[in-house]
C-alpha positions as CSV (number, residue, x, y, z in Angstrom):
1,M,-23.3,-57.6,33.8
2,R,-25.4,-57.8,30.7
3,L,-27.0,-54.4,31.3
4,G,-23.6,-52.7,31.6
5,E,-22.3,-54.4,28.5
6,R,-25.4,-53.4,26.5
7,L,-25.2,-49.8,27.7
8,S,-21.4,-49.6,27.1
9,A,-22.0,-50.6,23.5
10,T,-24.0,-47.3,23.1
11,L,-21.2,-45.1,24.7
12,P,-17.8,-43.9,23.5
13,D,-15.0,-46.5,23.9
14,G,-13.5,-46.7,27.4
15,L,-16.7,-45.9,29.3
16,D,-17.1,-49.5,30.5
17,T,-17.0,-49.6,34.3
18,W,-20.3,-49.3,36.0
19,F,-21.7,-48.3,39.5
20,F,-25.4,-49.0,39.7
21,V,-27.4,-47.0,42.2
22,C,-31.1,-46.2,42.8
23,M,-31.6,-42.5,41.8
24,G,-30.1,-39.6,39.9
25,S,-29.0,-37.8,43.0
26,E,-27.0,-40.8,44.1
27,A,-25.4,-41.1,40.7
28,N,-24.4,-37.4,40.5
29,D,-23.2,-37.4,44.1
30,L,-21.0,-40.4,43.5
31,A,-19.6,-38.8,40.2
32,V,-18.6,-35.6,42.0
33,R,-17.0,-37.4,44.9
34,M,-15.2,-39.7,42.4
35,A,-13.7,-36.6,40.6
36,Q,-12.7,-35.0,43.8
37,L,-10.9,-38.0,45.2
38,V,-9.2,-39.0,42.0
39,T,-7.9,-35.4,41.2
40,G,-7.2,-34.6,44.9
41,R,-9.1,-31.3,44.4
42,S,-12.4,-30.0,45.6
43,G,-13.7,-27.3,43.3
44,V,-16.6,-27.9,40.9
45,A,-17.8,-25.7,38.1
46,V,-21.5,-25.9,37.0
47,M,-23.9,-23.7,35.0
48,G,-25.6,-20.8,36.7
49,H,-29.2,-21.7,37.6
50,S,-28.4,-25.4,37.3
51,Y,-29.9,-28.4,39.0
52,H,-28.1,-31.7,39.7
53,G,-29.7,-33.2,42.8
54,N,-30.5,-32.9,46.5
55,T,-27.8,-34.6,48.5
56,S,-25.5,-32.7,50.8
57,V,-22.9,-32.8,48.0
58,L,-25.3,-31.8,45.2
59,A,-27.5,-29.2,46.9
60,P,-24.7,-26.6,46.7
61,L,-24.3,-27.4,43.0
62,S,-28.0,-26.9,42.3
63,L,-27.9,-23.1,41.9
64,L,-31.5,-23.2,40.8
65,D,-32.5,-23.7,44.4
66,Y,-30.9,-20.9,46.3
67,D,-29.3,-17.4,46.0
68,I,-26.0,-17.8,44.1
69,A,-24.4,-15.2,46.5
70,D,-24.6,-18.0,49.2
71,K,-22.7,-20.6,47.2
72,P,-19.8,-22.2,49.1
73,D,-16.2,-21.5,48.1
74,W,-15.8,-24.8,46.3
75,V,-18.6,-24.1,43.8
76,E,-18.2,-21.8,40.8
77,A,-20.8,-20.8,38.2
78,L,-20.5,-20.6,34.4
79,P,-22.8,-18.5,32.2
80,P,-25.3,-20.7,30.4
81,P,-24.7,-20.8,26.6
82,N,-28.0,-19.0,25.8
83,V,-27.6,-17.6,22.3
84,Y,-30.9,-15.8,22.5
85,R,-30.7,-14.0,25.9
86,G,-27.2,-14.8,27.1
87,L,-24.0,-12.9,27.4
88,Y,-23.2,-13.7,23.8
89,R,-25.9,-14.0,21.2
90,A,-26.7,-15.3,17.8
91,G,-24.9,-13.0,15.3
92,D,-21.9,-12.6,17.6
93,S,-18.7,-14.2,16.4
94,D,-17.0,-17.2,18.0
95,L,-19.9,-17.9,20.4
96,G,-18.6,-21.3,21.5
97,A,-15.1,-20.1,22.2
98,R,-16.4,-17.0,24.1
99,Y,-18.7,-19.1,26.4
100,A,-16.0,-21.8,26.8
101,A,-13.5,-19.1,27.9
102,H,-15.4,-18.8,31.2
103,V,-14.2,-22.3,32.2
104,P,-10.6,-21.2,32.9
105,E,-11.9,-18.0,34.5
106,A,-14.0,-20.1,36.9
107,A,-11.1,-22.4,37.5
108,G,-8.9,-19.3,38.3
109,R,-11.5,-18.1,40.9
110,L,-11.6,-21.5,42.5
111,R,-7.8,-21.7,42.7
112,A,-7.6,-18.3,44.2
113,R,-9.9,-19.5,47.0
114,G,-7.7,-22.6,47.6
115,R,-10.2,-24.9,45.8
116,P,-8.6,-26.0,42.5
117,M,-11.1,-27.4,40.0
118,A,-11.8,-31.1,40.2
119,A,-14.7,-31.3,37.8
120,L,-16.8,-29.6,35.2
121,L,-20.4,-30.8,35.6
122,M,-23.0,-30.1,33.0
123,D,-26.0,-31.6,31.3
124,S,-26.3,-31.4,27.5
125,I,-29.8,-29.9,27.3
126,F,-29.1,-27.3,30.1
127,D,-32.5,-28.3,31.5
128,A,-32.8,-25.8,34.3
129,N,-31.7,-23.0,32.0
130,G,-34.5,-23.8,29.5
131,A,-33.6,-26.5,27.0
132,L,-30.7,-24.5,25.5
133,V,-29.0,-25.5,22.3
134,P,-25.4,-24.2,22.7
135,P,-23.1,-23.3,19.9
136,Q,-22.0,-26.6,18.2
137,D,-18.4,-26.3,19.4
138,Y,-19.1,-25.1,23.0
139,M,-19.1,-28.4,24.9
140,R,-16.0,-29.6,23.0
141,L,-14.1,-26.4,23.8
142,A,-15.3,-26.3,27.4
143,Y,-14.3,-30.0,27.9
144,D,-10.9,-29.2,26.4
145,E,-10.3,-26.3,28.8
146,A,-11.3,-28.5,31.8
147,H,-9.0,-31.3,30.7
148,R,-6.1,-28.8,30.1
149,L,-6.6,-27.6,33.7
150,G,-6.5,-31.1,35.1
151,A,-10.2,-31.5,35.9
152,L,-12.5,-34.3,35.0
153,T,-15.7,-33.8,32.9
154,I,-19.0,-35.2,34.1
155,A,-21.9,-35.5,31.7
156,D,-25.2,-35.4,33.7
157,E,-27.5,-37.4,31.3
158,V,-30.4,-37.6,33.7
159,Q,-32.5,-35.4,31.4
160,M,-31.2,-35.8,27.8
161,R,-30.5,-39.6,27.8
162,F,-31.8,-42.8,26.3
163,A,-32.6,-41.4,22.8
164,R,-34.7,-38.4,24.0
165,S,-32.8,-36.1,21.5
166,G,-33.9,-38.3,18.6
167,T,-30.5,-38.0,16.9
168,H,-28.3,-39.8,19.5
169,M,-28.6,-42.2,22.4
170,W,-26.9,-39.8,24.7
171,G,-27.3,-36.0,24.6
172,F,-23.6,-35.2,24.8
173,Q,-22.9,-37.3,21.6
174,A,-24.4,-34.5,19.5
175,Y,-21.4,-32.3,20.4
176,N,-18.6,-34.9,19.7
177,V,-17.3,-34.9,23.3
178,R,-15.9,-37.8,25.4
179,P,-16.8,-37.3,29.1
180,D,-14.7,-38.9,31.8
181,I,-17.9,-39.8,33.8
182,V,-21.5,-40.2,32.7
183,T,-24.5,-40.3,35.0
184,M,-28.1,-41.4,34.2
185,S,-31.3,-42.4,36.0
186,K,-35.1,-42.1,35.6
187,P,-35.8,-43.8,32.3
188,M,-33.4,-46.6,32.8
189,G,-36.2,-48.6,34.4
190,N,-39.1,-46.5,32.9
191,G,-39.8,-45.2,36.4
192,H,-38.4,-48.1,38.4
193,P,-35.7,-46.8,40.8
194,I,-32.5,-47.6,39.0
195,A,-29.6,-45.2,38.1
196,A,-26.0,-45.5,37.2
197,V,-22.5,-44.0,36.9
198,V,-20.2,-45.2,34.2
199,T,-16.6,-44.2,33.9
200,H,-13.2,-45.4,32.7
201,R,-11.5,-48.4,34.4
202,E,-8.5,-46.3,35.3
203,I,-10.6,-43.8,37.3
204,T,-12.3,-46.7,39.1
205,L,-9.0,-48.3,40.0
206,E,-7.9,-45.1,41.5
207,F,-11.2,-44.4,43.3
208,Q,-12.5,-47.7,44.6
209,P,-9.5,-48.9,46.8
210,R,-9.5,-45.5,48.5
211,N,-13.3,-45.2,48.9
212,G,-14.8,-48.7,49.0
213,Y,-18.1,-47.6,47.5
214,F,-21.0,-50.1,47.5
215,N,-24.8,-49.8,47.2
216,T,-27.1,-52.3,48.8
217,F,-30.0,-52.1,46.3
218,G,-28.2,-50.6,43.3
219,G,-28.1,-53.1,40.4
220,N,-30.2,-55.7,42.2
221,T,-31.7,-58.5,40.1
222,V,-35.2,-57.0,39.8
223,S,-33.9,-53.6,38.8
224,A,-31.5,-55.1,36.2
225,V,-34.3,-57.1,34.7
226,V,-36.5,-54.0,34.5
227,A,-33.7,-51.9,32.9
228,N,-32.9,-54.6,30.4
229,A,-36.6,-54.8,29.5
230,T,-36.8,-51.1,29.1
231,L,-33.8,-51.2,26.8
232,D,-35.4,-54.0,24.8
233,V,-38.5,-51.7,24.2
234,L,-36.4,-48.6,23.4
235,Q,-34.3,-50.4,20.8
236,G,-36.9,-52.9,19.5
237,D,-39.6,-50.3,19.0
238,A,-37.2,-47.8,17.4
239,L,-38.1,-45.1,20.0
240,Q,-35.1,-43.0,19.0
241,D,-36.6,-42.7,15.5
242,N,-39.9,-41.9,17.0
243,A,-38.4,-39.2,19.2
244,L,-36.8,-37.6,16.1
245,R,-40.0,-37.8,14.1
246,V,-42.3,-36.4,16.8
247,G,-39.7,-33.9,17.9
248,T,-39.4,-32.5,14.3
249,C,-43.1,-32.2,14.1
250,L,-43.2,-30.4,17.5
251,E,-40.5,-28.0,16.5
252,T,-42.3,-27.2,13.3
253,S,-45.6,-26.6,15.1
254,L,-44.0,-24.3,17.7
255,R,-42.1,-22.3,15.1
256,N,-45.3,-21.8,13.1
257,M,-46.9,-20.6,16.2
258,M,-44.0,-18.2,16.9
259,Q,-44.6,-16.6,13.5
260,R,-48.2,-15.8,14.5
261,H,-47.5,-14.4,18.0
262,E,-45.0,-11.6,18.6
263,L,-45.0,-12.6,22.3
264,V,-43.0,-15.7,21.5
265,G,-39.5,-14.6,20.6
266,H,-37.5,-17.8,20.4
267,I,-37.9,-21.6,20.3
268,H,-35.1,-23.9,21.2
269,G,-34.5,-27.6,22.2
270,R,-34.0,-31.0,20.7
271,G,-36.1,-34.1,20.2
272,L,-38.7,-34.4,22.9
273,F,-37.5,-31.4,24.9
274,Y,-38.4,-27.9,23.7
275,E,-38.9,-24.6,25.5
276,G,-39.6,-21.0,24.3
277,R,-38.7,-17.5,25.3
278,T,-40.8,-14.4,25.5
279,R,-39.8,-11.5,23.4
280,G,-38.1,-8.6,25.3
281,G,-39.0,-5.0,24.8
282,P,-39.3,-1.6,26.4
283,C,-42.2,-2.9,28.5
284,H,-39.9,-5.4,30.2
285,P,-38.0,-3.9,33.2
286,K,-35.4,-6.7,32.8
287,A,-35.4,-7.4,29.1
288,G,-32.3,-9.6,29.4
289,E,-33.9,-12.0,31.8
290,T,-34.9,-15.4,30.6
291,R,-38.6,-16.1,30.9
292,R,-40.1,-19.5,29.9
293,T,-43.2,-19.2,27.9
294,L,-43.9,-22.4,26.2
295,G,-42.6,-25.7,27.4
296,A,-43.1,-29.2,26.0
297,R,-41.5,-32.3,27.4
298,T,-41.9,-35.9,28.3
299,N,-39.5,-37.8,30.5
300,E,-40.4,-41.4,30.1
301,V,-39.3,-42.0,26.5
302,A,-40.1,-45.7,26.6
303,E,-43.5,-45.4,28.2
304,R,-45.6,-44.5,25.2
305,P,-45.4,-42.3,22.1
306,P,-45.7,-38.8,23.5
307,R,-48.9,-36.9,22.7
308,L,-47.4,-33.4,22.3
309,V,-48.1,-32.1,18.9
310,G,-51.0,-31.4,16.7
311,P,-54.6,-31.8,17.6
312,V,-55.1,-34.0,20.6
313,R,-58.6,-34.5,19.1
314,Q,-60.1,-33.3,15.9
315,H,-62.8,-30.6,15.8
316,H,-65.0,-29.1,13.2
317,K,-63.1,-26.3,11.6
318,D,-65.8,-23.8,12.6
319,K,-66.0,-24.9,16.2
320,T,-63.5,-24.4,19.1
321,P,-62.9,-27.2,21.6
322,A,-65.1,-27.5,24.6
323,M,-63.2,-26.4,27.7
324,P,-63.7,-28.6,30.8
325,R,-64.1,-26.5,33.9
326,H,-62.6,-27.3,37.3
327,S,-62.6,-25.5,40.6
328,R,-59.5,-23.5,41.5
329,S,-58.7,-25.9,44.4
330,E,-59.0,-28.9,42.1
331,C,-56.5,-27.5,39.6
332,L,-54.1,-26.3,42.3
333,S,-54.2,-29.8,43.9
334,R,-53.0,-31.1,40.5
335,G,-50.0,-28.7,40.6
336,A,-51.5,-26.3,38.0
337,R,-49.4,-23.3,37.0
338,T,-51.5,-20.3,36.1
339,I,-51.5,-17.2,34.1
340,S,-54.0,-14.3,34.1
341,R,-56.4,-14.1,31.2
342,G,-57.0,-10.9,29.3
343,S,-54.2,-9.0,30.9
344,P,-51.8,-7.1,28.5
345,I,-48.6,-8.9,27.8
346,C,-46.6,-5.8,26.9
347,S,-47.2,-2.2,27.6
348,H,-44.9,0.6,28.4
349,H,-43.4,0.1,31.9
350,G,-46.1,-2.5,32.5
351,A,-48.8,0.1,32.7
352,A,-51.9,-1.2,31.0
353,D,-53.4,2.3,30.5
354,Q,-50.2,3.8,29.1
355,P,-49.1,1.7,26.1
356,G,-45.7,2.5,24.7
357,K,-44.2,1.7,21.3
358,W,-44.1,-2.0,21.9
359,P,-47.4,-3.6,20.7
360,I,-49.9,-4.7,23.3
361,L,-50.8,-8.4,23.0
362,T,-53.1,-10.3,25.3
363,Q,-52.9,-13.9,26.4
364,D,-56.3,-14.4,24.8
365,A,-55.0,-14.3,21.3
366,L,-52.4,-17.0,22.0
367,L,-54.9,-19.1,23.9
368,Q,-57.4,-18.9,21.1
369,D,-54.8,-20.1,18.6
370,L,-53.9,-23.0,20.8
371,Q,-57.6,-23.9,21.0
372,R,-57.9,-23.9,17.2
373,H,-55.0,-26.3,17.0
374,G,-56.6,-28.8,19.3
375,F,-54.8,-28.1,22.6
376,I,-57.1,-28.3,25.6
377,L,-57.5,-25.3,27.8
378,D,-58.1,-26.2,31.4
379,V,-60.2,-23.3,32.8
380,F,-60.8,-23.2,36.5
381,D,-62.2,-19.8,36.9
382,E,-62.9,-16.7,34.9
383,H,-59.4,-15.3,35.5
384,H,-57.0,-18.2,35.2
385,V,-56.3,-20.8,32.6
386,E,-53.7,-23.5,32.0
387,V,-52.9,-25.2,28.7
388,V,-52.6,-28.9,29.2
389,E,-53.5,-32.1,27.4
390,N,-56.9,-33.4,28.3
391,H,-55.4,-36.5,29.9
392,L,-58.5,-37.2,32.1
393,A,-60.9,-37.3,29.1
394,H,-58.5,-39.5,27.1
395,G,-57.9,-41.9,30.0
396,D,-54.2,-42.0,29.2
397,G,-53.0,-42.2,32.7
398,V,-50.3,-39.6,31.9
399,D,-49.1,-37.8,35.0
400,V,-49.4,-34.1,35.1
401,G,-46.5,-32.6,37.0
402,D,-43.1,-31.1,36.8
403,D,-41.4,-34.4,36.0
404,H,-43.8,-36.0,33.6
405,A,-45.9,-35.3,30.5
406,V,-47.2,-31.7,30.6
407,P,-47.3,-31.3,26.8
408,L,-47.7,-27.5,26.7
409,Q,-47.6,-24.9,29.3
410,L,-47.7,-21.1,29.5
411,L,-45.4,-20.0,32.2
412,D,-44.7,-16.4,33.4
413,Q,-46.2,-13.3,32.0
414,C,-43.8,-10.9,30.2
């Protein structure tokens, strides 16, 4: 009870009725089923290339994991609001309205298949699309369209929650929207398995008598104590302010690096969640495709101040950092993602011996710059390298993996 009351105080008025569960997939699954039952409809619209969970309800809504051509008839995809490489880009007029106009179009396709839209489900950082920052009015206009069509709006806050943005407690609050349902998970208990769905009392009174949902372990005493303690730390140690301060420093550092490397075309994100895009050109057979180049993120906001920016250790200005060497098998066992060293990033039609008009740039230049700024290069043979924090040398105990603190990665060659 106390946990729900404390969290409701951080949310828009009316979001005061809680369902506690154990993981994010459970939370999103319940939210979708709630919307479908309350509206009497089945269709759901999500972002293309999205991810929302792995249950039988959510797997079809996680377009990241399978060919969109195979999606079921009750799922419809919206174009991600990517203003750098999307359908509509910076410099175009009415970007938010143009992207939001795809909501009624998607609803029309669902209705034509006999699956009228029950819910619009999106996360406010568009995580699987690469930490997008949409036009400021996009989410408000998209929500307005969904409500006009009789659908409920679900804010998936599994990623951009609990002050990670630095500016707000919840990611959607940056866009002045009022979701009908909000979901959250991982950092509620700083890694302990607790998650939640919060909605309006009217929706619950419509849903619960017809569904009778309960969860054996969700909201148990131990989990509630852990979540309250996590909230104590988040608020007592001013971690939202810390996220804003460190995130601002991170953004400045990445943008400075972008000025030095033509390979990096765009940096976008908020707070402790940034990603970058490679620059397209005549060398790229699919110049419109999104490719992630730089990624910096930490999921456990309350765990410790993130070590993402600036030198992870100081070096003499005339010396580069020592690079710890590991075997290929050792690095692959830690889930390392690799790039080729020394290969050209851009050359005409990808032919290294036939450079075109686009400048040729090697990964080495970027890697050397990262070294000079104190990032540790994890070399495990003469051809491959990964950029990571030297967590082993520091003894931080920071996990290296897709879901934890990989401070900086180079992903995908141009």
